[in-house]
C-alpha positions in Angstrom: -20.1 18.4 -10.0 -18.9 14.4 -11.5 -15.4 14.8 -10.4 -16.7 15.7 -6.9 -19.5 12.7 -6.9 -16.3 10.2 -8.0 -14.0 11.2 -5.6 -16.7 10.9 -2.8 -17.3 7.5 -4.6 -13.9 6.2 -3.9 -13.7 7.5 -0.3 -16.8 5.4 0.0 -15.6 2.2 -1.6 -12.1 2.6 0.6 -13.8 3.2 4.1 -12.3 0.5 6.1 -15.5 -1.7 8.0 -18.8 -1.6 7.0 -21.1 1.5 6.9 -24.0 0.2 7.9 -24.7 -2.4 10.5 -26.2 -5.3 9.3 -25.7 -5.5 5.4 -25.8 -8.0 3.3 -21.8 -9.1 2.0 -21.1 -7.9 -1.6 -19.5 -10.0 -4.0 -17.3 -8.2 -6.7 -15.9 -9.7 -9.3 -13.0 -8.1 -11.5 -12.5 -9.7 -15.0 -9.0 -8.6 -15.8 -5.9 -9.1 -17.3 -2.4 -8.2 -17.0 -2.2 -7.8 -21.1 -5.0 -5.0 -21.0 -3.5 -1.0 -20.8 -7.2 -0.6 -19.7 -6.9 -2.7 -16.5 -4.7 -1.0 -13.9 -7.3 1.6 -12.7 -9.8 -0.9 -11.7 -7.2 -3.4 -10.4 -6.5 -0.4 -8.0 -9.8 -0.3 -7.2 -9.8 -4.1 -5.8 -7.3 -2.9 -3.4 -9.2 0.0 -1.8 -12.3 -2.6 -2.1 -10.3 -5.3 -0.1 -10.1 -3.0 2.6 -14.0 -3.3 3.5 -15.4 -6.0 5.6 -18.4 -6.2 3.5 -17.4 -6.9 0.3 -15.8 -9.9 -1.0 -13.5 -8.4 -4.3 -12.1 -11.4 -6.5 -10.0 -11.0 -9.6 -10.2 -13.4 -11.7 -8.2 -13.4 -14.7 -8.4 -14.2 -18.1 -6.7 -15.6 -20.8 -7.5 -14.2 -24.0 -5.4 -11.6 -24.1 -2.4 -13.4 -23.5 -1.6 -13.4 -27.5 -0.5 -9.5 -27.5 3.3 -9.8 -25.9 2.4 -10.9 -22.5 1.0 -14.1 -20.9 -0.9 -13.7 -17.9 0.7 -15.9 -15.3 -2.7 -15.9 -13.1 -5.0 -16.3 -16.3 -7.1 -19.5 -16.7 -9.7 -20.8 -19.4 -12.1 -21.1 -16.3 -12.1 -17.5 -15.6 -12.7 -16.8 -19.1 -15.8 -19.1 -19.8 -17.2 -18.0 -16.2 -16.8 -14.1 -17.8 -18.5 -15.8 -20.7 -21.5 -17.5 -19.0 -22.0 -14.1 -17.4 -22.4 -12.4 -20.8 -24.6 -14.9 -22.1 -26.6 -15.2 -18.6 -26.9 -11.2 -19.2 -27.8 -11.2 -23.1 -24.2 -9.7 -23.8 -22.8 -10.6 -27.2 -19.1 -10.0 -26.0 -16.5 -9.9 -23.0 -14.2 -7.6 -22.4 -11.3 -6.3 -19.6 -12.3 -5.1 -17.2 -15.7 -5.8 -16.3 -17.0 -6.2 -12.5 -19.6 -8.1 -12.4 -21.8 -7.3 -8.9 -23.1 -10.6 -6.7 -23.3 -12.3 -10.2 -26.0 -9.7 -11.9 -24.8 -6.2 -12.2 -22.2 -5.5 -15.3 -20.2 -2.3 -14.9 -17.2 -1.5 -17.2 -14.1 -0.7 -16.1 -13.3 1.2 -12.5 -16.0 3.6 -12.4 -16.5 4.5 -8.9 -20.0 6.1 -8.8 -21.1 2.8 -10.5 -19.3 0.1 -8.7 -20.8 2.2 -4.9 -24.0 2.6 -6.1 -24.2 -1.1 -7.2 -22.7 -2.1 -3.9 -24.9 -0.4 -1.8 -28.1 -1.6 -3.6 -26.9 -5.3 -2.7 -25.9 -4.5 0.7 -29.7 -3.0 1.4 -31.4 -6.0 -0.2 -33.3 -8.4 2.2 -31.1 -11.2 3.3 -32.5 -14.5 1.7 -29.7 -17.1 3.4 -28.0 -17.4 6.4 -24.5 -18.4 6.0 -21.5 -19.6 7.9 -17.9 -20.9 7.7 -15.5 -22.8 10.3 -12.5 -24.3 9.7 -10.9 -27.1 12.1 -7.6 -27.7 10.6 -7.7 -28.8 7.5 -11.6 -29.0 7.6 -14.0 -26.4 6.1 -17.5 -26.7 7.7 -20.5 -25.2 5.6 -23.5 -24.4 7.3 -26.6 -22.3 5.1 -30.1 -22.0 6.5 -33.2 -20.0 4.7 -33.1 -16.7 6.3 -36.1 -15.6 4.5 -38.2 -16.3 1.6 -36.1 -19.2 -0.5 -34.5 -18.1 -3.6 -36.5 -19.9 -6.4 -34.3 -22.8 -8.3 -31.8 -24.4 -7.7 -28.4 -22.8 -6.2 -24.9 -24.0 -6.5 -22.5 -24.3 -3.5 -18.8 -22.3 -4.9 -15.4 -22.7 -2.8 -13.2 -19.7 -4.1 -9.1 -19.7 -2.6 -7.5 -16.2 -3.5 -4.1 -14.8 -2.7 -4.5 -11.4 -0.8 -1.9 -9.9 -2.6 0.6 -10.7 -6.0 3.5 -8.5 -7.2 4.5 -8.7 -10.9 7.1 -6.9 -13.2 5.3 -7.0 -17.1 8.0 -6.4 -19.4 5.9 -6.9 -22.7 2.7 -6.3 -24.3 0.5 -2.9 -23.2 1.5 -2.7 -19.8 5.4 -3.2 -20.8 7.5 -1.2 -17.7 4.8 -1.6 -15.2 5.5 -2.7 -11.7 1.8 -4.0 -11.1 0.1 -5.2 -7.6 -3.3 -7.3 -7.4 -5.5 -7.9 -4.8 -7.2 -11.1 -4.1 -6.4 -13.1 -6.9 -8.3 -16.3 -7.9 -6.4 -19.2 -8.2 -9.2 -21.5 -7.5 -13.0 -22.0 -8.0 -14.8 -25.1 -6.9 -18.4 -26.2 -7.1 -18.9 -28.3 -4.1 -23.0 -29.1 -5.0 -26.0 -28.4 -5.4 -28.8 -27.1 -3.0 -32.1 -26.2 -3.6 -33.0 -24.4 0.0 -35.7 -26.6 1.3 -33.5 -28.8 4.4 -30.8 -26.8 5.6 -27.5 -27.4 4.0 -24.4 -29.1 6.0 -21.2 -29.9 4.2 -17.5 -30.4 4.7 -15.0 -30.3 2.5 -10.8 -30.5 2.6 -9.1 -27.7 2.7 -5.0 -27.0 2.7 -2.7 -23.8 2.7 -2.4 -21.2 4.3 -4.7 -18.6 1.7 -8.0 -16.8 2.4 -11.2 -18.3 1.0 -14.5 -17.6 0.4 -18.0 -19.5 -0.2 -20.2 -18.5 -2.8 -24.0 -19.7 -3.0 -25.4 -18.6 -6.2 -28.7 -19.2 -8.1 -27.4 -22.0 -11.3 -26.3 -20.8 -14.8 -24.5 -17.9 -13.0 -27.5 -15.8 -11.8 -27.8 -13.9 -8.9 -25.2 -14.3 -5.8 -27.7 -15.0 -2.7 -25.2 -15.7 0.3 -21.1 -15.1 0.7 -19.5 -15.5 3.7 -15.4 -15.7 4.0 -12.3 -17.0 6.3 -8.5 -15.4 6.1 
């Protein structure tokens, strides 16, 4: 029965297009590493999540496995710091890979399809709090947001994420030596654009360049809940 449920969860995760109308967009952050032998199943799941219109999956490669024989070219100390900040916010004493953080709050170990699908569905069905809209004109990105429901308590940070939709690597050393790996939505830039208290409408313009897609996350300060997210291809 468990295997059947897991298979159904994978089918749901990989289904293209939204399952329900007018559902919230959900952010899935995967903390992973090319040097981690347990990570490939979670990396594969991110490819399936990337097919969904109402999910923003992001791969944040960490650097603390680089010492075991293979340096992850996508890894960043900033990603490690973000994962550690999530751990501190959630009262966890350690970090690990692979770990998925759903909408800034739910922590899921590895590639547990059932747990991931349940968490995504839960966040999809929550009342919409922020109406977030993005538009791009050449090298200028415009961000507009208003409170659509009950305003979140406390300040929020507005973050710009740039990522590569697909990266492929042949790993020659470390725990995954000899494997040709494919990675989806590899984050290469995460920038805080400013803070917002929700009292007035948000209006920001920031320069962007290059062909890679982008996402904007509105998140409670101190690595709290992600209350709104949107992306542009």
